[in-house]
C-alpha positions as CSV (number, residue, x, y, z in Angstrom):
1,M,0.0,0.1,-0.1
2,K,2.9,2.4,0.8
3,A,4.6,1.4,-2.3
4,K,1.3,2.3,-4.3
5,R,1.0,5.8,-2.5
6,Y,4.7,6.5,-3.2
7,F,4.1,5.5,-6.8
8,C,1.2,7.8,-7.0
9,A,3.0,10.7,-5.5
10,S,5.9,10.2,-7.7
11,A,3.8,10.0,-10.8
12,M,2.0,13.4,-9.8
13,L,5.4,15.0,-9.2
14,F,6.7,13.8,-12.5
15,G,3.6,15.0,-14.3
16,L,3.8,18.4,-12.7
17,L,7.5,18.8,-13.8
18,M,6.5,17.7,-17.4
19,V,3.8,20.3,-17.4
20,V,6.1,22.9,-16.1
21,S,8.6,22.1,-18.8
22,A,6.0,22.0,-21.3
23,L,4.7,25.3,-20.4
24,Q,8.4,26.9,-20.6
25,A,8.9,25.0,-23.9
26,V,5.6,26.5,-25.2
27,D,6.7,29.9,-24.3
28,A,10.0,29.4,-25.8
29,V,8.5,28.4,-29.0
30,A,5.8,31.1,-28.8
31,I,8.2,33.9,-28.2
32,D,10.5,32.8,-31.1
33,K,7.3,33.1,-33.4
34,I,6.6,36.5,-31.9
35,R,10.3,37.7,-32.8
36,A,9.6,37.2,-36.5
37,K,6.0,39.0,-36.4
38,G,5.9,42.3,-38.2
39,V,3.3,43.9,-35.6
40,L,2.8,42.8,-32.0
41,D,-0.4,42.9,-30.3
42,D,-1.3,42.7,-26.6
43,D,-1.2,38.9,-26.3
44,D,2.3,39.0,-27.9
45,L,3.5,41.5,-25.4
46,R,2.0,39.3,-22.5
47,T,3.8,36.4,-24.0
48,I,7.2,38.1,-23.9
49,D,6.6,39.2,-20.3
50,R,5.7,35.6,-19.3
51,F,8.9,34.1,-21.0
52,V,11.0,36.5,-19.2
53,G,9.3,36.2,-15.9
54,Q,9.6,32.4,-16.1
55,S,13.1,32.4,-17.2
56,I,14.2,34.7,-14.4
57,Q,12.4,32.6,-11.9
58,E,14.3,29.7,-13.2
59,L,17.5,31.7,-12.7
60,V,16.7,32.4,-9.1
61,K,15.8,28.9,-8.1
62,S,18.5,26.9,-10.1
63,T,21.7,26.2,-8.5
64,D,23.1,24.0,-11.4
65,F,26.0,25.9,-13.4
66,T,25.0,24.3,-16.6
67,S,21.4,25.2,-16.2
68,V,21.8,28.8,-15.2
69,S,24.3,29.3,-18.2
70,R,21.7,27.8,-20.6
71,I,18.8,29.9,-19.1
72,R,20.8,33.2,-19.4
73,A,21.8,32.3,-23.0
74,G,18.1,31.7,-23.6
75,I,17.1,35.1,-22.5
76,V,20.0,36.8,-24.1
77,S,19.6,35.2,-27.6
78,R,15.9,36.4,-27.5
79,A,16.5,40.0,-26.3
80,G,15.9,41.2,-30.0
81,S,13.3,40.8,-32.7
82,T,14.3,39.2,-36.0
83,S,11.6,41.4,-37.8
84,E,12.9,44.8,-38.7
85,S,9.4,46.4,-38.4
86,S,8.7,45.3,-35.0
87,A,12.1,45.5,-33.7
88,S,11.7,48.6,-31.6
89,Q,8.3,47.4,-30.1
90,Y,9.7,44.1,-29.3
91,A,12.9,45.3,-27.7
92,Q,10.9,47.9,-25.6
93,Q,8.7,45.3,-24.2
94,F,11.5,42.8,-23.7
95,I,13.9,45.1,-21.6
96,E,11.0,46.5,-19.6
97,S,10.0,43.0,-18.7
98,V,13.5,42.1,-17.8
99,H,13.7,45.2,-15.6
100,K,10.4,44.2,-13.8
101,H,11.3,40.6,-13.2
102,L,15.0,41.3,-12.5
103,A,14.1,43.9,-9.8
104,A,11.8,41.2,-8.3
105,G,14.2,38.4,-8.7
106,L,16.9,40.4,-6.7
107,E,14.5,41.2,-3.9
108,E,13.5,37.5,-3.8
109,A,17.2,36.5,-3.9
110,A,18.0,39.0,-0.9
111,N,15.7,36.8,1.3
112,I,16.9,33.2,0.3
113,A,18.7,31.2,2.9
114,P,21.3,29.9,3.4
115,E,23.8,32.7,2.4
116,E,25.6,30.4,-0.4
117,L,22.2,30.1,-2.3
118,R,21.6,34.0,-1.8
119,F,24.9,34.7,-3.2
120,R,24.3,32.4,-6.1
121,A,20.9,33.7,-7.0
122,T,22.1,37.3,-6.9
123,L,25.2,36.7,-8.9
124,N,23.3,34.9,-11.7
125,L,20.9,37.9,-11.9
126,L,23.8,40.3,-12.1
127,I,25.7,38.2,-14.7
128,L,22.5,38.3,-16.8
129,A,22.2,42.0,-16.4
130,D,25.9,42.4,-17.6
131,E,25.3,40.2,-20.5
132,L,22.3,42.0,-21.6
133,G,24.2,45.4,-21.5
134,N,21.4,47.8,-21.3
135,V,21.2,51.2,-19.7
136,R,17.8,50.4,-18.4
137,L,19.1,48.0,-15.9
138,V,21.8,50.3,-14.4
139,D,19.7,51.3,-11.5
140,L,19.2,47.7,-10.4
141,A,22.9,47.1,-10.4
142,L,23.7,50.4,-8.6
143,G,21.7,49.0,-5.8
144,Q,24.1,46.3,-5.5
145,L,27.5,48.3,-5.2
146,D,27.1,48.4,-1.5
147,S,26.9,44.4,-1.1
148,K,29.2,42.9,1.6
149,N,30.1,40.4,-0.9
150,E,33.1,41.4,-3.1
151,T,32.2,39.2,-6.1
152,V,28.6,40.7,-6.2
153,R,30.2,44.1,-6.0
154,Y,32.4,43.4,-9.0
155,W,29.6,42.2,-11.1
156,A,27.5,45.2,-10.1
157,V,30.3,47.4,-11.3
158,R,30.6,45.4,-14.6
159,C,27.1,46.1,-15.1
160,V,27.1,49.8,-14.7
161,T,30.4,50.2,-16.6
162,N,29.5,47.7,-19.5
163,P,30.6,49.2,-22.8
164,Q,27.3,48.6,-24.3
165,V,25.9,50.8,-21.4
166,L,28.6,53.5,-22.1
167,K,27.8,53.4,-25.8
168,Q,24.1,53.9,-25.1
169,L,24.8,56.7,-22.7
170,K,26.7,58.4,-25.4
171,E,24.1,58.0,-28.0
172,A,21.2,59.1,-25.7
173,N,20.1,62.7,-25.0
174,P,23.2,64.6,-24.0
175,S,21.7,65.8,-20.8
176,D,20.5,62.3,-19.8
177,H,23.8,60.9,-20.5
178,S,25.6,63.5,-18.4
179,K,23.1,63.1,-15.6
180,L,23.3,59.2,-15.6
181,A,27.0,59.1,-16.1
182,A,27.5,61.4,-13.2
183,Q,25.4,59.3,-10.9
184,I,27.3,56.1,-11.9
185,I,30.7,57.9,-11.3
186,E,29.5,59.3,-8.0
187,R,28.5,55.9,-6.8
188,L,31.8,54.4,-8.1
189,K,34.0,57.0,-6.4
190,G,32.6,55.6,-3.1
191,S,34.0,52.1,-3.7
192,V,37.4,52.9,-5.2
193,D,39.5,52.9,-2.1
194,T,38.4,49.3,-1.0
195,A,37.7,47.8,-4.5
196,S,39.5,44.7,-5.7
197,P,42.1,45.1,-8.4
198,E,39.9,43.5,-10.9
199,T,37.1,46.1,-10.0
200,I,39.7,48.8,-10.3
201,T,40.6,47.8,-13.7
202,V,37.0,47.7,-14.9
203,V,36.3,51.2,-13.3
204,T,39.5,52.6,-14.8
205,E,38.5,51.6,-18.3
206,F,35.0,53.0,-17.8
207,A,36.4,56.2,-16.7
208,D,39.0,56.3,-19.4
209,K,36.2,56.2,-22.0
210,T,33.8,58.7,-20.3
211,E,34.7,62.2,-21.2
212,T,33.4,64.2,-18.4
213,P,34.9,66.3,-15.4
214,Q,33.5,63.7,-13.1
215,A,35.3,61.0,-14.9
216,D,38.5,63.0,-14.8
217,A,38.2,63.3,-10.9
218,L,37.6,59.4,-10.7
219,L,40.8,58.7,-12.6
220,L,42.8,61.0,-10.4
221,Q,41.2,59.5,-7.3
222,I,42.2,56.0,-8.6
223,A,45.8,57.2,-9.3
224,D,45.9,58.7,-5.9
225,M,44.8,55.3,-4.4
226,R,47.4,53.3,-6.2
227,I,50.2,55.8,-5.3
228,K,49.2,55.6,-1.6
229,K,49.3,51.8,-1.6
230,Y,52.9,52.0,-3.2
231,A,54.0,54.4,-0.5
232,G,52.6,52.3,2.2
233,W,54.0,49.1,1.0
234,A,50.5,47.7,0.6
235,V,50.1,47.4,-2.9
236,T,49.1,44.1,-4.6
237,D,48.3,43.1,-8.3
238,E,50.6,45.5,-9.8
239,F,49.5,44.7,-13.3
240,V,46.5,46.9,-12.5
241,D,48.8,49.8,-13.1
242,V,49.2,49.1,-16.8
243,T,45.5,50.2,-17.1
244,V,45.7,53.1,-14.7
245,L,49.0,54.6,-16.4
246,G,47.3,54.0,-19.8
247,A,44.1,55.8,-18.8
248,L,46.4,58.6,-17.5
249,S,48.3,58.9,-20.6
250,D,45.2,59.0,-22.6
251,R,44.0,62.2,-20.8
252,M,47.5,63.7,-21.2
253,S,47.2,63.1,-25.0
254,T,43.9,65.2,-25.2
255,D,42.8,68.8,-24.8
256,R,41.5,67.5,-21.3
257,G,44.9,66.9,-20.1
258,N,46.5,69.0,-17.4
259,D,49.3,69.0,-15.0
260,Q,47.5,66.7,-12.5
261,F,47.5,63.7,-14.9
262,G,51.1,64.2,-15.8
263,R,52.1,64.4,-12.1
264,K,50.1,61.4,-11.2
265,F,51.3,59.4,-14.0
266,A,55.0,60.1,-13.2
267,Q,54.6,59.6,-9.5
268,L,52.9,56.2,-10.0
269,Y,55.4,55.1,-12.5
270,S,58.4,56.2,-10.3
271,Y,57.0,54.2,-7.4
272,A,56.6,51.1,-9.5
273,I,60.3,51.4,-10.6
274,Q,61.5,52.0,-7.2
275,R,59.5,48.9,-5.8
276,Y,61.2,46.8,-8.6
277,I,64.6,48.1,-7.7
278,A,63.9,47.6,-3.8
279,N,63.1,44.0,-4.8
280,I,66.4,43.4,-6.5
281,K,68.3,45.1,-3.7
282,G,66.3,43.7,-0.9
283,G,66.2,40.1,-1.1
284,N,63.5,39.4,-3.6
285,F,60.4,39.9,-1.6
286,L,58.2,39.6,-4.6
287,S,57.0,36.2,-5.8
288,P,58.0,35.4,-9.4
289,A,54.6,36.0,-10.4
290,E,54.5,39.4,-8.7
291,K,57.9,40.2,-10.2
292,D,56.7,39.4,-13.6
293,Q,53.5,41.6,-13.1
294,L,55.7,44.5,-12.0
295,A,58.2,44.1,-14.8
296,T,55.2,44.1,-17.3
297,V,54.1,47.5,-15.8
298,L,57.6,49.0,-16.2
299,V,58.2,47.5,-19.7
300,E,54.6,48.3,-21.2
301,T,54.7,51.7,-19.8
302,E,58.0,52.5,-21.4
303,K,57.1,51.2,-24.8
304,S,53.5,52.3,-25.0
305,F,53.2,55.4,-23.1
306,I,56.5,57.1,-22.5
307,G,57.6,56.4,-26.0
308,K,54.6,58.0,-27.6
309,F,55.2,61.3,-25.8
310,L,59.1,61.5,-26.2
311,S,58.6,60.2,-29.9
312,I,61.3,57.8,-29.7
313,Q,61.4,54.0,-29.3
314,Q,62.3,53.5,-25.4
315,T,64.1,50.3,-24.6
316,T,66.5,51.2,-21.7
317,I,64.1,50.1,-19.0
318,K,63.3,46.8,-20.8
319,R,66.9,45.9,-21.1
320,A,67.5,46.9,-17.4
321,V,64.6,44.7,-16.3
322,E,65.7,41.8,-18.5
323,T,69.1,41.7,-16.6
324,D,68.0,43.0,-13.2
325,D,70.4,45.8,-13.6
326,Y,69.0,48.2,-10.8
327,V,71.8,50.7,-11.5
328,A,70.9,51.3,-15.2
329,L,67.1,51.1,-14.1
330,W,67.8,53.9,-11.6
331,Q,69.7,55.9,-14.0
332,E,67.0,55.8,-16.5
333,H,64.4,56.6,-13.9
334,N,66.2,59.8,-13.2
335,R,66.9,60.8,-16.8
336,L,63.2,60.3,-17.6
337,L,61.4,61.4,-14.5
338,G,64.0,63.6,-12.7
339,D,66.1,63.8,-9.5
340,E,67.2,66.5,-7.0
341,S,69.6,67.9,-9.6
342,K,67.6,68.3,-12.8
343,T,64.0,68.0,-14.2
344,G,63.4,64.8,-16.0
345,E,62.9,64.6,-19.7
346,F,59.3,63.5,-19.5
347,P,58.0,66.3,-17.2
348,E,60.0,68.8,-19.0
349,K,58.4,67.6,-22.3
350,L,54.9,67.8,-21.0
351,K,55.5,70.8,-18.7
352,F,54.5,69.7,-15.4
353,D,56.2,69.4,-11.9
354,Y,55.5,67.2,-8.8
355,G,53.7,70.0,-6.8
356,D,55.2,72.9,-5.0
357,K,57.6,73.4,-7.9
358,R,59.4,70.1,-6.8
359,I,61.2,68.8,-9.9
360,Y,61.5,65.1,-8.8
361,P,59.1,62.3,-7.6
362,L,58.6,61.4,-4.0
363,M,60.9,58.5,-2.9
364,L,59.8,55.4,-1.3
365,S,60.4,54.8,2.5
366,E,62.4,51.8,3.6
367,R,60.3,48.7,3.4
368,P,58.9,47.7,6.7
369,E,60.3,44.4,8.2
370,P,57.7,41.7,7.5
371,Q,55.8,40.9,10.8
372,K,56.9,37.6,12.2
373,S,54.0,35.0,13.0
374,E,53.5,33.9,16.4
């Protein structure tokens, strides 16, 4: 008797699952037909909304990596119409449905327990928002920038700095673009000092491509943060500074460039060189991977950024790094960036100083003795 009841319950559950799967399949088939229609009616718009809602609910509930990837791909692949005449109507309904159901999904995810499932659900929704790359979803991602989880914060930053979002901002009404870009940057400024290196890279690339005074200020803030980390012997993931130095050099190459960008660029590069020299002289405190990252910063900056301003192919730093010749590296540092006796070729060419009419960069303090574990 128990076996019979168990069989009946199992059969009912299987049937229910089949019905749910069938409904979802019908909606996928239906929406694919709608994508090809020339004019959409109210029933079509409701079908779009239902498909998006069901798909996002699946995303919230699912914990299987393969499944969530498939669900996200299914949503993203249907974000646009295949009919030119209904493209605008379809796209507007689709993204509005995504916004509505994504907002609800994030709210639902915030109340999921345990924490690991809450994290997965939130992360999947943010990855979807990033893959869709639509400015309409920016406000939802902005709400996740204060998350206590670093990975969630990273994907929230990716959503609001998405290249497609930036493109849409620039193509939109100039006043709307400026207002939203300023809002995004203001929120990003609050997270720079504690952001992970991966996040700093994404934020820097966004600020580099955003030509506003607020973006200028954000770049300078990022440069200051990295300079302080070098000065305090707390810097990590030095490879990030290729992006930071590149963004500063881009500003120096335009009419928007000013003394501050040159000054920050030269000081940050000086600290990177000084750190490399300290490693050679101070017992190789960097791991091989860390040393390679720092070497890349030195060589790439010489090749791609210094060279373009001085109009000559620079290779002295590259040769010094390859042979760990810290004497030659220090001499080239002084020639390019300056020392107590003379202005460097780089600041002289770009006509900036290091503040208070100082002609040479700040020097790193002695590296603190590593703390002994008890």
